[in-house]
C-alpha positions as CSV (number, residue, x, y, z in Angstrom):
1,X,3.1,-1.1,24.5
2,X,6.6,0.9,24.7
3,X,4.9,3.5,26.8
4,X,3.3,1.0,29.3
5,X,7.0,-0.6,29.6
6,X,8.3,2.9,30.5
7,X,5.6,3.6,33.0
8,X,6.4,0.4,34.6
9,X,10.1,0.7,34.6
10,X,9.7,4.4,36.0
11,X,7.5,3.2,38.7
12,X,9.8,0.2,39.6
13,X,12.9,2.7,39.8
14,X,10.8,5.1,42.0
15,X,10.1,2.1,44.3
16,X,13.7,1.2,44.2
17,X,14.9,4.6,45.2
18,X,12.3,5.1,47.9
19,X,13.1,1.9,49.3
20,X,16.9,2.8,49.2
21,X,16.1,6.1,50.6
22,X,14.5,4.6,53.9
23,X,17.2,2.0,54.1
24,X,19.6,4.7,54.0
25,X,17.8,6.6,56.6
26,X,17.2,3.8,58.8
27,X,21.0,2.8,58.8
28,X,22.0,6.3,59.3
29,X,19.8,6.3,62.6
30,X,21.3,3.1,63.7
31,X,24.7,4.5,63.3
32,X,23.7,7.6,65.0
33,X,22.0,5.4,68.1
34,X,25.4,3.4,68.2
35,X,27.6,6.5,68.1
36,X,25.5,7.8,71.1
37,X,25.5,4.8,73.1
38,X,29.2,4.4,72.6
39,X,29.5,7.8,74.8
40,X,27.5,6.0,77.4
41,X,29.9,3.1,77.3
42,X,33.2,4.9,77.4
43,X,32.0,6.8,80.2
44,X,30.8,3.9,82.3
45,X,32.0,0.5,81.2
46,X,35.1,0.5,83.6
47,X,32.7,0.6,86.7
48,X,31.6,-2.6,88.4
49,X,28.1,-0.6,88.5
50,X,25.7,0.0,85.4
51,X,24.2,3.5,84.5
52,X,20.7,3.8,85.2
53,X,20.3,7.8,84.2
54,X,22.2,11.0,84.2
55,X,21.7,14.6,84.9
56,X,24.0,17.7,84.0
57,X,24.1,18.5,87.6
58,X,24.8,15.2,89.1
59,X,26.5,13.0,86.5
60,X,25.7,9.3,86.2
61,X,23.4,7.5,88.4
62,X,25.1,4.3,89.0
63,X,23.5,1.2,90.6
64,X,24.5,-2.3,91.6
65,X,22.9,-5.6,90.6
66,X,19.9,-5.6,93.0
67,X,18.6,-2.3,91.5
68,X,15.3,-3.0,89.2
69,X,16.9,-1.3,86.2
70,X,20.3,-3.3,86.3
71,X,19.4,-5.8,83.4
72,X,18.6,-2.9,80.9
73,X,22.0,-1.6,80.0
74,X,23.1,-5.1,78.8
75,X,19.7,-5.5,76.9
76,X,20.3,-2.1,75.4
77,X,23.9,-3.4,74.1
78,X,22.6,-6.6,73.0
79,X,19.6,-4.9,70.9
80,X,22.4,-2.4,69.3
81,X,24.4,-5.7,68.6
82,X,21.0,-7.2,67.0
83,X,20.6,-4.0,64.7
84,X,24.1,-3.5,63.5
85,X,25.7,-7.1,64.0
86,X,28.8,-5.1,65.2
87,X,31.1,-7.3,67.2
88,X,32.0,-4.6,69.4
89,X,28.4,-4.3,70.6
90,X,28.5,-7.8,71.4
91,X,31.7,-7.7,73.2
92,X,30.0,-4.7,75.4
93,X,27.0,-6.6,75.7
94,X,28.9,-9.6,77.3
95,X,30.6,-7.4,79.6
96,X,27.7,-5.4,80.9
97,X,26.1,-9.1,81.3
98,X,29.0,-10.3,83.2
99,X,28.7,-7.8,86.1
100,X,25.2,-9.0,86.6
101,X,26.8,-12.5,88.0
102,X,24.6,-13.8,91.1
103,X,21.5,-11.6,90.3
104,X,19.7,-14.8,89.5
105,X,19.8,-16.2,93.0
106,X,18.3,-13.1,94.5
107,X,14.6,-13.4,95.9
108,X,14.1,-10.1,97.3
109,X,12.2,-8.6,94.2
110,X,9.6,-9.5,91.6
111,X,11.7,-7.5,89.0
112,X,14.0,-10.4,88.1
113,X,12.3,-10.6,84.6
114,X,13.5,-6.9,84.0
115,X,17.3,-7.7,85.9
116,X,17.7,-11.3,84.0
117,X,15.5,-11.9,81.1
118,X,16.4,-8.4,79.6
119,X,19.9,-9.2,80.0
120,X,20.7,-12.9,79.9
121,X,17.5,-13.6,77.9
122,X,18.9,-11.5,74.7
123,X,22.3,-12.8,75.4
124,X,20.9,-16.4,75.1
125,X,18.8,-15.3,72.1
126,X,21.6,-13.9,70.3
127,X,24.5,-16.5,71.2
128,X,22.9,-19.6,72.2
129,X,25.4,-20.1,75.1
130,X,24.0,-22.5,77.4
131,X,25.5,-20.8,80.3
132,X,23.2,-18.1,79.9
133,X,20.1,-20.2,79.6
134,X,21.0,-21.8,83.3
135,X,21.1,-18.2,84.7
136,X,17.7,-17.7,83.3
137,X,16.1,-20.9,84.6
138,X,17.6,-19.9,87.9
139,X,16.2,-16.4,87.6
140,X,12.6,-18.1,87.1
141,X,12.8,-20.2,90.3
142,X,13.8,-17.1,92.2
143,X,10.8,-15.3,90.9
144,X,8.7,-18.3,91.2
145,X,9.5,-18.3,94.9
146,X,7.4,-15.0,95.6
147,X,4.0,-16.3,94.2
148,X,1.4,-16.8,96.9
149,X,-1.4,-19.3,95.9
150,X,-3.6,-17.8,98.4
151,X,-3.7,-14.4,96.5
152,X,-2.7,-15.7,93.2
153,X,-0.1,-13.4,92.5
154,X,3.6,-12.8,92.9
155,X,4.4,-10.3,95.6
156,X,5.9,-7.2,94.3
157,X,7.4,-5.2,97.2
158,X,8.8,-6.5,100.5
159,X,8.3,-2.7,101.9
160,X,5.8,-0.2,102.7
161,X,2.3,-0.2,104.6
162,X,0.8,-3.1,102.3
163,X,0.1,-6.5,103.2
164,X,0.9,-8.0,100.0
165,X,1.6,-5.4,97.2
166,X,1.3,-6.1,93.7
167,X,2.0,-3.5,91.0
168,X,1.0,-3.5,87.4
169,X,4.6,-3.7,86.6
170,X,5.0,-7.0,87.5
171,X,3.1,-8.1,84.3
172,X,6.4,-7.6,82.5
173,X,7.9,-10.2,84.7
174,X,5.6,-13.0,83.4
175,X,7.4,-13.5,80.2
176,X,10.4,-15.1,81.9
177,X,8.0,-17.4,83.6
178,X,6.5,-18.6,80.3
179,X,10.0,-19.1,78.8
180,X,11.5,-21.2,81.5
181,X,8.4,-23.5,81.5
182,X,8.8,-24.2,77.8
183,X,12.5,-24.7,78.0
184,X,12.5,-26.8,81.4
185,X,9.4,-28.4,80.6
186,X,8.1,-27.4,84.2
187,X,4.5,-26.2,83.9
188,X,4.5,-24.8,87.2
189,X,6.1,-21.8,85.7
190,X,3.4,-21.3,83.1
191,X,0.6,-21.7,85.9
192,X,2.1,-19.0,87.9
193,X,2.1,-16.9,85.3
194,X,-1.6,-17.5,84.1
195,X,-2.6,-17.3,87.6
196,X,-1.1,-13.9,88.1
197,X,-2.3,-12.7,84.9
198,X,-5.7,-13.6,85.6
199,X,-5.9,-12.2,89.1
200,X,-4.5,-9.0,87.9
201,X,-6.9,-8.6,84.9
202,X,-9.7,-9.3,87.7
203,X,-8.6,-6.7,90.2
204,X,-6.2,-4.0,88.5
205,X,-8.4,-2.5,85.7
206,X,-11.4,0.0,86.0
207,X,-14.1,-0.4,83.9
208,X,-12.6,1.8,81.1
209,X,-9.4,-0.4,81.0
210,X,-7.2,2.2,82.8
211,X,-5.2,0.8,85.6
212,X,-4.5,0.9,89.2
213,X,-0.9,1.0,90.2
214,X,-0.5,-0.9,93.1
215,X,-3.3,-3.6,94.6
216,X,-2.6,-5.0,97.9
217,X,-4.2,-8.6,99.2
218,X,-5.2,-10.1,102.5
219,X,-2.9,-13.0,102.5
220,X,-5.4,-14.9,104.7
221,X,-8.5,-14.5,102.5
222,X,-6.8,-13.8,99.3
223,X,-9.2,-10.6,98.9
224,X,-8.1,-7.1,97.6
225,X,-7.0,-5.3,100.8
226,X,-6.6,-1.7,98.7
227,X,-6.1,-0.4,95.4
228,X,-4.1,3.1,95.1
229,X,-1.2,4.3,93.1
230,X,2.2,4.8,94.2
231,X,4.0,6.9,91.3
232,X,1.1,8.4,89.6
233,X,-1.0,11.4,90.5
234,X,-3.7,10.0,92.5
235,X,-5.1,6.6,93.6
236,X,-7.7,7.2,90.6
237,X,-5.6,8.5,88.0
238,X,-3.9,6.6,85.0
239,X,-0.1,6.8,85.7
240,X,1.1,6.5,82.0
241,X,4.0,4.3,82.3
242,X,1.7,1.8,84.6
243,X,-0.9,1.5,81.2
244,X,2.1,0.8,79.2
245,X,3.3,-2.0,81.3
246,X,-0.4,-3.7,81.4
247,X,-0.7,-3.2,77.6
248,X,2.9,-4.9,76.9
249,X,2.4,-7.6,79.5
250,X,-1.1,-9.1,78.1
251,X,0.5,-8.9,74.6
252,X,3.2,-11.3,75.9
253,X,0.3,-13.3,77.6
254,X,-1.7,-13.8,74.6
255,X,1.7,-14.7,72.4
256,X,2.6,-17.5,75.1
257,X,-1.0,-18.9,75.8
258,X,-3.1,-18.0,72.7
259,X,-6.2,-17.4,75.2
260,X,-8.2,-14.7,73.5
261,X,-9.3,-13.1,76.8
262,X,-5.4,-11.7,76.8
263,X,-6.0,-10.5,73.6
264,X,-9.0,-8.6,74.2
265,X,-7.4,-7.1,77.4
266,X,-4.6,-5.8,75.4
267,X,-6.9,-4.3,72.7
268,X,-8.8,-2.8,75.4
269,X,-6.0,-1.1,77.3
270,X,-4.9,0.2,73.7
271,X,-8.3,1.5,73.5
272,X,-7.8,3.4,76.6
273,X,-4.4,4.6,75.7
274,X,-4.9,5.7,72.0
275,X,-7.6,8.5,72.4
276,X,-5.7,9.9,75.8
277,X,-2.3,10.7,73.6
278,X,-1.6,13.9,73.1
279,X,-0.9,15.0,69.3
280,X,2.4,13.7,69.2
281,X,1.9,10.8,70.7
282,X,4.1,10.9,73.7
283,X,2.0,10.2,76.8
284,X,2.3,12.9,79.8
285,X,3.5,11.0,82.8
286,X,-0.1,10.6,84.0
287,X,-3.1,10.7,81.8
288,X,-5.3,12.6,84.5
289,X,-2.7,15.2,85.4
290,X,-4.6,18.4,86.2
291,X,-1.5,20.5,84.8
292,X,-1.7,19.0,81.4
293,X,-0.7,20.5,78.7
294,X,1.9,22.1,81.1
295,X,3.1,18.8,82.5
296,X,5.8,16.2,82.2
297,X,5.8,13.9,79.1
298,X,7.4,10.4,79.7
299,X,9.2,9.1,76.9
300,X,9.6,5.6,78.3
301,X,5.9,5.2,78.5
302,X,5.9,6.1,74.8
303,X,8.6,3.6,74.0
304,X,6.9,0.6,75.6
305,X,3.5,1.5,73.6
306,X,5.4,1.3,70.5
307,X,7.1,-1.8,71.1
308,X,3.8,-3.5,72.3
309,X,1.9,-2.0,69.3
310,X,4.5,-3.7,66.8
311,X,3.5,-7.1,68.3
312,X,0.0,-6.5,68.8
313,X,-0.7,-5.6,65.4
314,X,0.8,-9.1,64.3
315,X,-1.9,-10.5,66.4
316,X,-5.1,-9.0,65.0
317,X,-6.9,-8.9,61.6
318,X,-6.6,-4.8,61.5
319,X,-2.9,-4.8,62.6
320,X,-2.2,-1.9,60.2
321,X,-3.6,0.5,62.6
322,X,-1.3,-0.4,65.5
323,X,1.9,-0.6,63.0
324,X,1.0,2.8,61.7
325,X,0.9,4.2,65.4
326,X,4.1,2.4,66.5
327,X,5.9,4.0,63.5
328,X,4.3,7.6,64.4
329,X,5.6,7.1,67.8
330,X,9.1,5.8,66.9
331,X,9.3,8.6,64.3
332,X,8.7,11.3,67.1
333,X,11.2,9.8,69.4
334,X,13.8,9.7,66.8
335,X,13.2,13.3,66.4
336,X,15.4,16.2,67.8
337,X,12.5,16.9,70.5
338,X,13.3,13.4,72.4
339,X,16.4,11.8,70.7
340,X,19.5,13.3,72.3
341,X,22.0,15.5,70.0
342,X,25.2,13.4,69.7
343,X,27.3,13.3,72.9
344,X,24.6,15.1,75.0
345,X,22.4,13.3,77.6
346,X,25.3,11.5,79.0
347,X,25.2,9.5,76.0
348,X,21.7,7.9,76.5
349,X,19.3,8.1,73.9
350,X,16.1,9.4,74.6
351,X,15.2,12.8,76.5
352,X,12.4,13.7,78.6
353,X,11.2,10.5,80.9
354,X,9.8,10.5,84.2
355,X,10.6,8.0,86.7
356,X,8.7,8.6,90.0
357,X,7.3,12.4,90.1
358,X,5.4,12.2,93.3
359,X,8.8,11.1,94.7
360,X,10.7,13.9,93.1
361,X,12.9,11.2,91.6
362,X,14.2,11.1,87.8
363,X,12.2,14.0,86.3
364,X,12.8,14.8,82.7
365,X,15.8,12.7,82.6
366,X,17.2,9.9,80.4
367,X,16.4,6.5,81.8
368,X,18.0,3.0,80.7
369,X,14.8,1.5,80.4
370,X,13.3,4.0,77.8
371,X,16.2,3.5,75.6
372,X,15.7,-0.5,76.0
373,X,12.3,-0.5,74.7
374,X,13.0,2.3,72.3
375,X,15.5,0.1,70.8
376,X,13.4,-2.8,71.0
377,X,10.5,-1.1,69.1
378,X,13.0,-0.3,66.5
379,X,14.3,-3.8,66.0
380,X,10.8,-5.4,66.1
381,X,10.2,-2.3,63.2
382,X,12.7,-3.8,61.1
383,X,11.5,-7.4,61.8
384,X,8.2,-6.5,60.5
385,X,9.7,-5.2,57.0
386,X,11.7,-8.2,56.6
């Protein structure tokens, strides 16, 4: 009996030590991330604009509130506050959010989910301030103004050669409409989101569940005008971040509706992504780039996949598979290969992201949305542990 007690005591001590070491390691990472982001804040906080990216040659790329990435810095800081409960980050997040004042009335873009919900949405979630809620509701109204009942979609761009372009990225903006419907009681927001998700599911995906980037519609007939890419390698290729947008978007749709076709879509997209990931699980910028393995990685696509997998894992019976992959991706993103050294990278967290390679824009640089979804993935990981 004494030996049995000693064995159990030893096991308990081992588990306690292991948990303590993991907690220390996690806290160490969070402190490192906080210190690193503080470099970014010190360099950019006094500007009326917001940091989108950085290069050693050109310094910071600062943007106004109508840039699609304008909401991510505030969102990053809110997530940092969420992770460490440090009032400094709350105050920093408030200042970055206040810089966006007025963006909720802008109707010239589909990206209002990124711009409003990633900033004001997290602000309202963490503070309960009713003023933030009103901003989000107005943002949802502005986004809803872009819905076309003939095409059954929300228009993405107001420029280019397309008649009514819809990009796969637009799936990310539906979350704000679902939220607005629940909070306001107005079912029209939800109906628009569901209709857009259904139309996209019907027209954006190939047989293997890889996605086109752009689908343009005829506004008279509602039929598809053309399918192609804008930021990927070719019209028939699988642009990595686009696949991540789709995965994440249908995870959200299933969470908000419980419709099993959205869960199937998310799992089918995951089934395309997983075997196409390289050994370290950080995607190349386009899964079909013929230059692979001598091609650019996109850490932003990886951060999105990790965050989506943490939530997808809670929705299925065999979710541990997704949890394990998400853990491995976060671990790799947190390694020296992708996480910047202290004080480097302009204070941004992740290295090796790709914005728009065919446009020769933001190649192998940090990007604020990569950091946003990386922090979100870490937050979700912690929530699952609890």
